[in-house]
C-alpha positions as a printed Julia matrix, in Angstrom:
627×3 Matrix{Float64}:
 -14.88  -15.68   -7.22
 -15.11  -14.64   -3.58
 -11.41  -15.36   -3.06
 -10.51  -13.31   -6.12
 -12.57  -10.39   -4.82
 -10.86  -10.65   -1.45
  -7.42  -10.56   -3.06
  -8.45   -7.6    -5.19
  -9.78   -5.83   -2.11
  -6.58   -6.45   -0.17
  -4.56   -5.12   -3.08
  -6.64   -1.92   -3.14
  -6.29   -1.74    0.63
  -2.51   -1.85    0.31
  -2.69    1.25   -1.88
  -5.22    3.19    0.17
  -4.66    2.44    3.85
  -1.08    3.8     4.13
  -2.48    7.14    2.95
  -5.52    7.42    5.22
  -3.73   10.13    7.21
  -3.57   12.3     4.09
  -7.31   11.81    3.5
  -8.03   12.81    7.08
  -5.83   15.92    6.77
  -7.66   16.91    3.6
 -10.99   16.24    5.28
 -10.18   18.51    8.2
  -9.0    21.32    5.92
 -12.11   21.0     3.75
 -14.58   20.87    6.66
 -12.99   23.88    8.34
 -12.05   26.34    5.61
 -14.29   26.04    2.53
 -16.95   28.79    2.2
 -19.6    26.46    3.65
 -17.23   25.17    6.34
 -17.15   25.85   10.05
 -14.54   28.64    9.96
 -14.35   29.79    6.32
 -10.94   31.04    5.23
 -10.43   31.99    1.61
  -6.66   31.55    1.72
  -6.5    28.19    3.49
  -9.38   26.9     1.37
  -6.99   27.1    -1.6
  -5.39   23.92   -0.24
  -8.51   21.83   -0.87
  -8.41   21.65   -4.66
  -4.69   20.87   -5.18
  -4.7    18.28   -2.4
  -7.67   16.45   -3.93
  -6.42   16.72   -7.51
  -2.69   16.15   -6.98
  -1.58   15.08   -3.51
  -3.99   12.22   -2.83
  -3.84   10.59   -6.31
  -0.04   10.84   -6.37
   0.22    9.21   -2.95
  -2.05    6.38   -4.1
  -0.13    6.01   -7.37
   3.21    5.91   -5.55
   1.93    3.37   -3.04
   0.46    1.22   -5.81
   3.82    1.07   -7.57
   5.63    0.49   -4.28
   3.42   -2.5    -3.47
   4.54   -4.09   -6.73
   8.25   -3.19   -6.73
   9.4    -1.19   -3.72
  10.5     2.43   -3.84
  11.62    2.2    -7.47
   8.19    0.95   -8.49
   6.6     3.72   -6.44
   8.55    6.44   -8.25
   7.56    5.17  -11.69
   3.97    4.67  -10.51
   3.82    8.3    -9.34
   5.21    9.58  -12.65
   2.61    7.57  -14.56
  -0.15    8.86  -12.26
   0.84   12.46  -12.98
  -0.1    11.89  -16.62
  -3.64   10.81  -15.82
  -4.1    13.68  -13.34
  -3.15   16.28  -15.96
  -5.43   14.66  -18.55
  -8.67   15.02  -16.54
 -10.59   17.65  -14.62
 -11.77   15.46  -11.72
  -9.79   13.91   -8.84
  -8.37   10.81  -10.49
  -8.27    8.33   -7.62
  -9.37    5.35   -9.68
  -6.91    6.33  -12.39
  -4.14    6.39   -9.77
  -5.1     2.87   -8.72
  -4.64    1.81  -12.34
  -1.46    3.66  -13.31
   0.43    3.2   -10.01
   0.55   -0.63  -10.19
   1.16   -0.52  -13.95
   4.23    1.65  -13.32
   5.5    -0.83  -10.72
   4.98   -3.81  -13.04
   6.66   -2.14  -16.03
   9.85   -1.14  -14.18
  10.03   -4.52  -12.44
   9.83   -6.37  -15.76
  12.48   -4.09  -17.25
  14.87   -4.68  -14.36
  14.37   -8.44  -14.57
  15.11   -8.4   -18.3
  18.11   -6.07  -18.06
  19.78   -7.17  -14.82
  22.3    -9.48  -16.51
  23.11   -7.08  -19.34
  24.2    -3.94  -17.46
  27.98   -3.37  -17.6
  29.71   -3.01  -14.24
  29.79    0.58  -13.04
  26.77    1.63  -15.13
  24.08    0.37  -12.75
  23.1     3.78  -11.37
  23.05    5.38  -14.82
  20.81    2.67  -16.25
  18.55    2.62  -13.19
  17.95    6.37  -13.25
  17.39    6.69  -16.99
  15.21    3.59  -17.26
  12.91    4.85  -14.49
  12.75    8.3   -16.07
  12.13    7.12  -19.63
   9.61    4.43  -18.78
   7.82    6.71  -16.32
   7.62    9.44  -18.96
   6.21    7.05  -21.56
   3.58    5.82  -19.12
   2.64    9.37  -18.16
   2.08   10.23  -21.83
   0.02    7.05  -22.31
  -2.06    7.87  -19.23
  -2.69   11.4   -20.48
  -3.59   10.3   -24.02
  -5.49    7.05  -23.5
  -6.23    5.99  -19.92
  -7.49    9.37  -18.69
 -10.11    9.8   -21.44
 -11.34    6.22  -20.9
 -11.81    6.7   -17.15
 -13.46   10.1   -17.75
 -15.88    8.54  -20.24
 -16.87    5.9   -17.7
 -17.58    8.5   -15.03
 -19.54   10.68  -17.47
 -21.62    7.66  -18.4
 -22.47    7.01  -14.77
 -23.62   10.61  -14.3
 -25.84   10.37  -17.4
 -27.36    7.1   -16.15
 -28.27    8.76  -12.84
 -30.17   11.48  -14.68
 -32.04    8.9   -16.78
 -33.23    6.97  -13.7
 -34.49   10.15  -12.07
 -36.36   11.08  -15.24
 -38.02    7.62  -15.32
 -39.47    8.11  -11.82
 -37.49    5.27  -10.21
 -36.14    7.54   -7.5
 -35.07    5.01   -4.79
 -33.17    2.97   -7.38
 -31.09    5.99   -8.29
 -28.8     5.14   -5.35
 -27.7     2.01   -7.21
 -25.77    4.36   -9.49
 -25.24    7.3    -7.14
 -23.29    5.41   -4.49
 -20.74    3.79   -6.86
 -20.41    7.12   -8.67
 -19.67    8.84   -5.35
 -16.84    6.36   -4.73
 -15.32    7.64   -7.98
 -15.33   11.11   -6.35
 -18.21   12.32   -8.54
 -20.26   13.23   -5.48
 -20.09   16.99   -5.99
 -20.75   16.71   -9.73
 -23.82   14.54   -9.13
 -25.14   16.59   -6.22
 -24.74   20.05   -7.71
 -24.88   19.11  -11.38
 -27.94   16.85  -11.31
 -29.84   16.96   -8.03
 -29.51   20.63   -7.08
 -31.26   21.93  -10.24
 -34.03   19.32   -9.82
 -34.32   20.12   -6.11
 -34.51   23.87   -6.63
 -37.41   23.42   -9.04
 -39.26   21.07   -6.66
 -38.59   23.28   -3.61
 -40.12   26.29   -5.39
 -43.26   24.27   -5.97
 -43.75   22.44   -2.63
 -41.29   24.09   -0.23
 -38.88   21.15    0.05
 -37.21   18.47   -2.02
 -36.01   14.89   -1.61
 -33.37   15.53   -4.28
 -31.3    17.56   -1.84
 -30.8    14.47    0.36
 -30.11   11.71   -2.18
 -26.38   12.33   -2.39
 -25.87   14.25    0.86
 -27.41   11.62    3.18
 -24.5    10.59    5.46
 -26.24    7.34    6.47
 -24.71    4.89    3.96
 -21.14    6.0     4.71
 -21.83    6.1     8.44
 -22.91    2.46    8.37
 -19.69    1.38    6.68
 -17.49    3.27    9.1
 -19.36    1.98   12.16
 -18.99   -1.59   10.89
 -15.24   -1.08   10.5
 -15.07    0.45   13.97
 -16.66   -2.62   15.53
 -15.61   -5.53   13.31
 -12.62   -4.32   11.31
  -8.98   -5.12   12.04
  -5.72   -3.21   12.25
  -5.39    0.21   10.63
  -8.92    0.2     9.21
 -10.47   -0.43   12.63
  -8.22    2.1    14.36
  -8.83    4.95   11.91
 -12.59    4.41   11.34
 -13.83    6.18   14.54
 -12.02    9.38   13.57
 -13.44    9.1    10.06
 -16.95    8.8    11.56
 -16.6    12.26   13.12
 -15.27   13.87    9.95
 -17.92   12.22    7.79
 -21.03   12.54    9.96
 -20.43   15.9    11.61
 -18.01   17.47    9.14
 -19.95   16.33    6.07
 -16.87   15.19    4.17
 -18.18   12.02    2.56
 -14.93   11.43    0.69
 -13.38   10.2     3.92
 -15.25    6.88    3.75
 -14.55    6.21    0.07
 -11.15    4.52    0.72
 -12.78    2.13    3.18
 -15.14    0.96    0.44
 -12.41    0.85   -2.19
 -10.27   -1.49   -0.15
 -13.16   -3.97    0.13
 -15.18   -3.55   -3.12
 -18.06   -5.76   -1.95
 -19.03   -2.91    0.4
 -20.39   -1.12   -2.69
 -23.46   -3.32   -2.12
 -23.73   -2.02    1.44
 -23.78    1.67    0.52
 -26.12    0.98   -2.4
 -28.56   -0.81   -0.06
 -28.26    1.99    2.47
 -28.82    4.65   -0.18
 -31.91    2.91   -1.59
 -33.32    2.54    1.94
 -32.69    6.2     2.74
 -34.42    7.5    -0.4
 -37.34    5.1     0.07
 -37.76    6.31    3.68
 -37.72    9.94    2.55
 -40.43    9.4    -0.05
 -42.51    7.26    2.31
 -42.44    9.78    5.18
 -42.49   12.89    2.93
 -39.13   14.24    4.01
 -36.88   16.74    2.3
 -34.7    19.84    2.58
 -35.38   23.43    1.65
 -31.93   23.86    0.07
 -28.77   21.85   -0.62
 -26.88   20.63    2.45
 -23.27   21.55    1.86
 -21.22   20.0     3.24
 -23.37   16.89    3.66
 -23.13   16.69    7.44
 -25.92   15.74    9.8
 -25.77   19.26   11.25
 -26.18   20.85    7.81
 -29.08   18.51    7.03
 -30.84   19.52   10.23
 -30.24   23.19    9.41
 -31.78   22.78    5.93
 -34.7    20.55    7.02
 -38.15   21.81    6.05
 -40.66   22.44    8.83
 -42.42   19.22    9.75
 -39.8    17.0     8.05
 -37.4    16.49   10.96
 -38.67   13.01   11.85
 -38.61   11.9     8.2
 -35.1    13.17    7.59
 -33.67   11.72   10.81
 -35.39    8.42   10.03
 -33.9     8.45    6.5
 -30.38    8.93    7.89
 -30.87    6.29   10.58
 -32.44    3.75    8.21
 -29.71    4.22    5.62
 -27.02    3.86    8.28
 -28.69    0.8     9.81
 -29.01   -1.1     6.52
 -25.51   -0.13    5.4
 -24.12   -1.18    8.79
 -25.89   -4.56    8.67
 -24.68   -5.41    5.16
 -21.16   -4.08    5.8
 -20.86   -6.1     9.01
 -21.55   -9.33    7.14
 -18.82   -8.68    4.58
 -16.27   -7.34    7.07
 -16.73  -10.2     9.54
 -16.62  -12.76    6.73
 -13.13  -11.61    5.69
 -11.81  -10.62    9.12
  -9.5   -13.63    9.38
  -7.91  -12.98    5.98
  -7.59   -9.26    6.73
  -5.94   -9.97   10.07
  -3.2   -11.92    8.32
  -2.35   -8.82    6.33
  -2.21   -6.45    9.26
   1.1    -5.41   10.75
  -0.03   -5.13   14.37
  -0.66   -8.79   15.07
   2.24   -9.91   12.91
   4.63   -7.49   14.6
   3.6    -8.64   18.06
   4.11  -12.27   17.13
   7.41  -11.54   15.41
   8.68   -9.56   18.4
   7.87  -12.46   20.68
   9.74  -14.84   18.4
  12.68  -12.45   18.17
  12.96  -12.05   21.94
  12.61  -15.77   22.47
  15.22  -16.53   19.81
  17.59  -13.86   21.13
  17.36  -15.28   24.64
  18.51  -18.64   23.26
  21.03  -17.19   20.83
  19.22  -18.91   17.95
  17.29  -17.95   14.88
  13.54  -17.56   14.99
  11.74  -20.45   13.33
  10.14  -19.66    9.95
   6.54  -20.56    9.28
   6.63  -21.14    5.53
   5.63  -24.69    4.67
   8.64  -26.7     3.55
   7.16  -27.66    0.22
   6.55  -23.97   -0.58
  10.07  -22.64    0.05
  11.38  -21.22   -3.22
  13.03  -17.88   -2.42
  15.2   -17.03    0.61
  16.69  -13.56    1.03
  19.69  -12.68    3.21
  19.56   -9.0     4.14
  22.03   -6.63    5.74
  22.4    -2.87    5.77
  24.44   -2.55    2.59
  23.66   -5.91    0.97
  27.19   -6.59   -0.21
  29.24   -8.17    2.58
  27.66  -10.01    5.49
  24.46  -10.9     3.68
  26.34  -12.01    0.56
  28.5   -14.29    2.65
  25.55  -15.72    4.56
  23.61  -16.28    1.34
  26.59  -18.01   -0.28
  27.06  -20.29    2.72
  23.4   -21.3     2.85
  23.18  -21.73   -0.92
  26.2   -24.01   -0.95
  24.75  -26.18    1.83
  21.37  -26.45    0.15
  22.84  -27.24   -3.25
  25.28  -29.73   -1.77
  22.26  -31.59   -0.36
  20.47  -31.43   -3.7
  18.04  -28.55   -3.12
  18.92  -26.71   -6.32
  15.45  -25.26   -6.96
  15.62  -22.9    -3.96
  16.89  -19.41   -4.76
  19.08  -17.79   -2.09
  20.21  -14.2    -2.74
  21.53  -11.26   -0.74
  19.98   -7.8    -0.64
  20.26   -4.5     1.16
  17.42   -3.73    3.56
  15.18   -1.44    1.57
  15.54   -3.57   -1.57
  14.23   -6.94   -0.37
  11.95   -8.31   -3.13
   8.27   -8.56   -2.33
   8.21  -12.23   -3.32
  10.85  -13.26   -0.76
   9.32  -15.97    1.43
  12.0   -16.16    4.14
  14.28  -13.29    5.11
  17.4   -13.86    7.2
  18.84  -10.76    8.87
  20.85   -9.77   11.92
  18.82   -9.37   15.1
  19.85   -5.71   15.34
  18.23   -5.12   11.94
  15.02   -7.0    12.8
  12.63   -4.03   12.79
  13.95   -2.62    9.52
  13.88   -6.02    7.81
  10.33   -6.73    8.92
   9.14   -3.3     7.8
  10.75   -3.81    4.39
   9.25   -7.28    3.84
   6.13   -7.77    5.96
   4.96  -10.56    3.65
   7.88  -12.83    4.58
   8.73  -15.05    7.51
  11.81  -13.72    9.31
  14.82  -15.45   10.84
  17.09  -13.3    12.99
  20.64  -14.32   13.77
  23.59  -13.03   15.78
  26.1   -14.27   13.21
  25.54  -14.48    9.45
  27.67  -17.6     9.01
  27.71  -19.44   12.33
  24.01  -20.0    12.91
  21.3   -22.64   12.75
  19.46  -21.27    9.7
  20.3   -24.29    7.55
  19.1   -26.7    10.25
  15.79  -24.84   10.56
  15.18  -24.75    6.82
  16.3   -28.35    6.34
  13.86  -29.53    9.0
  11.14  -27.4     7.45
  11.79  -28.96    4.04
  11.61  -32.46    5.45
   8.53  -31.57    7.49
   6.86  -30.35    4.3
   7.49  -33.68    2.64
  10.37  -32.44    0.47
  13.27  -34.84    0.42
  16.59  -33.79   -1.01
  16.99  -35.2    -4.54
  20.02  -37.24   -5.34
  22.98  -35.01   -6.04
  24.3   -35.1    -9.61
  27.77  -34.33   -8.36
  27.92  -31.13  -10.36
  29.31  -27.88   -9.07
  26.95  -25.37   -7.56
  26.63  -21.86   -8.91
  29.01  -20.44   -6.34
  31.76  -22.85   -7.23
  31.48  -21.76  -10.84
  31.82  -18.08  -10.07
  34.68  -16.27  -11.73
  36.43  -13.19  -10.41
  36.36  -10.1   -12.57
  39.82   -8.79  -13.33
  40.96   -5.99  -11.05
  38.64   -6.76   -8.13
  41.5    -8.19   -6.05
  45.06   -7.21   -6.99
  48.09   -9.13   -5.74
  49.58   -5.91   -4.4
  46.47   -5.49   -2.23
  47.18   -8.7    -0.32
  49.24   -7.64    2.71
  50.88  -10.21    5.01
  52.78  -10.05    8.3
  51.1    -6.93    9.66
  51.54   -5.97   13.31
  48.51   -6.23   15.57
  46.47   -3.06   16.03
  43.01   -2.17   17.32
  40.07   -3.19   15.17
  39.37    0.46   14.35
  42.93    0.93   13.12
  42.72   -2.28   11.09
  39.46   -1.19    9.46
  40.91    2.27    8.82
  43.94    0.67    7.14
  41.73   -1.52    4.94
  39.68    1.52    3.96
  42.8     3.55    3.19
  44.04    0.78    0.9
  40.69    0.65   -0.9
  40.87    4.43   -1.32
  44.48    4.48   -2.56
  43.63    1.75   -5.08
  40.84    3.86   -6.56
  37.94    1.68   -5.44
  36.25    4.18   -3.14
  36.08    7.81   -2.19
  37.47    8.93    1.17
  34.0     9.14    2.78
  33.59    5.38    2.44
  36.12    4.75    5.23
  33.94    6.45    7.83
  31.06    4.3     6.62
  33.16    1.19    7.3
  33.83    2.35   10.86
  30.17    3.25   11.37
  29.1    -0.19   10.17
  31.42   -1.83   12.69
  30.03    0.3    15.5
  26.53   -0.83   14.58
  27.09   -4.53   13.82
  30.35   -6.46   13.98
  31.73   -7.67   10.67
  33.61  -10.55   12.3
  32.25  -13.7    10.62
  34.09  -16.46   12.47
  37.07  -18.71   11.69
  39.43  -15.81   12.34
  38.04  -13.7     9.47
  36.41  -10.25    9.41
  34.91   -8.51    6.36
  34.65   -4.76    7.11
  32.56   -2.85    4.56
  30.59    0.37    4.42
  27.04    0.86    5.6
  24.29    1.51    3.07
  24.55    5.28    3.43
  28.02    5.34    1.85
  27.46    2.94   -1.06
  27.32    6.0    -3.32
  31.02    6.53   -2.56
  31.99    3.18   -4.13
  33.65    3.92   -7.48
  34.19    0.31   -8.55
  34.27   -3.1    -6.93
  37.44   -3.87   -5.05
  38.76   -5.96   -2.19
  41.86   -5.94   -0.04
  43.17   -8.77    2.12
  45.21   -7.96    5.23
  46.85  -10.64    7.35
  47.57  -10.12   11.05
  49.42  -13.23   12.32
  49.0   -12.17   15.97
  45.4   -11.2    15.38
  43.13   -8.17   15.77
  40.7    -8.26   18.68
  37.11   -7.68   17.5
  35.62   -8.65   20.88
  36.63  -10.51   23.99
  35.94  -13.82   22.25
  36.66  -13.01   18.6
  40.12  -12.44   17.11
  40.54  -11.87   13.36
  43.73  -12.89   11.57
  42.46  -12.13    8.06
  40.64   -8.88    7.35
  38.96   -8.61    3.96
  37.95   -5.04    3.14
  35.06   -4.93    0.68
  33.78   -2.22   -1.63
  31.01   -3.8    -3.66
  29.37   -2.39   -6.78
  27.06   -4.82   -8.5
  27.97   -8.48   -8.18
  31.65   -8.35   -9.15
  32.81   -9.3    -5.66
  30.52  -12.29   -5.18
  33.07  -14.8    -6.45
  35.33  -13.97   -3.51
  32.34  -14.01   -1.18
  31.56  -17.53   -2.41
  35.13  -18.58   -1.69
  34.91  -16.97    1.75
  31.88  -19.15    2.41
  33.9   -22.2     1.45
  36.79  -21.13    3.69
  34.57  -20.56    6.74
  32.75  -23.87    6.31
  35.25  -26.34    4.88
  38.84  -25.34    5.62
  40.57  -27.37    8.28
  42.21  -25.77   11.28
  45.59  -26.6     9.81
  44.74  -24.89    6.5
  43.52  -21.79    8.32
  46.69  -21.63   10.45
  48.74  -21.61    7.26
  46.63  -18.78    5.93
  47.08  -16.85    9.18
  50.87  -17.16    9.15
  52.04  -17.51    5.54
  54.58  -14.97    4.38
  53.68  -15.46    0.71
  50.89  -13.13   -0.53
  50.35  -15.5    -3.5
  48.99  -18.17   -1.14
  46.25  -15.87    0.11
  45.59  -14.48   -3.36
  45.02  -17.99   -4.7
  42.92  -18.97   -1.71
  40.52  -16.05   -2.19
  40.38  -16.03   -5.99
  40.49  -19.73   -6.82
  38.7   -21.24   -3.82
């Protein structure tokens, strides 16, 4: 049960913490410009409502979908969240935490079901319309069904608060008030329930406890102080600033995300609230009017004569109890939270990267061998270097009998969230880690000539996983078939005179353009990719292709093969005799990539020399299309 709560809390944290900056911005604007703020401004105060109703829920909904399924999941999650925002009159933060992940799950399941059924060239059309249609359906469902359900729950909580007050169980009212506040019902409870009761009591005795039940900053202060001292990562770093906004600015909403990301802290604010109300009644404290906003300064300004000690004691007692309970929960899960934080992981990863780079080797993954199921190769565009690296590793693993390990290539930005190991070029290390912080990362200088297989093989054996006996069957790469028109015989050029690598890449791009595979802008993307990371893959072969920014200029999948018998110098050590220009759309080109993997790993020097010098284009055409 505790583990499940921790996982749930971390999931909520993943939705809330990336958006803490937006909460702080809203808090500053509210504290400064509302009519009861420090420098009231009618115009700027207009920002408060739309930010609370639209901006913050949409950010949470987007992030919730993104956690499930990347940017695409985030877009659908935000669309779905818009439906629940329109369908209610209160800031729908909890609704966003429901609809955002639902949007991510729905579009992910659709893509998994449809990925093998989309005709080549229609990927973008299907992707755009599926996200729009499914997002629209979810928005309608959120408006019609989810919104009313969440609103009913919050209305029920407000009614229960009123019933407890009527029964005379005043300190226990915090058991409902504090959770209700986390649902952003604080203003409704304070001004809709307690202010009328307080006004009546204040007319009779000159002060009222009711004015301090919801506005007491103590419970939230305790939570934020506990995070400041015992939290980790982003939560620890942002909590001190939230303390100032909450305690002195009176914006209690600033601490709500900190409770939401660790739901057990509800108990802490409830205990603090009960303690604060009990202290007020015991010491006969109270305010002469509502404290709005609920800052310590406003409470002191509204304190009745003779009640200063009682009110200060109520704030201090509530903060102390909340701090004590929060500290227990935060320290108990600190180790698990630390594993999820980027700071420590980034520092460790950077050390591994620098150490690996100094040796010219890959960084060692930390996934247990017996748990390795999904390995992702990632490059900028996800269609050339990474596809070749993935094919090479897949062939080696399957040849040794490890056929239950999935190895696929992706563009950075689209790495699946369930990838356990990600292999990328060392120059792309930061981007790869940011895209898949959940994975172990291996960084290489060369996508094909590296020690990735050795590392993973040792890890498998170290995890007690022995390679099963091979059944002698072909692996999935060997069975790949080339779609007609991807490589044309007339696009295999032999006997070309040596030129600079830029001229060779330009020529390959021009041939792709003339053959109708790409638009003209793609050629500059090929040159830009080469300036960033070399596309030379070893064995006298280079595979120039466009960077991710120009993938939109690919009209259909196509390849060209250009032979330079005297070679094209890609660096002082690397000379390419075969240049394979790639324009990839979908997976149509992966059959040739699989054959390239075979060529780089298994062809003898004699076979490669024949390929470098043959005057018959058919020889190269057969080599690349038939393996």
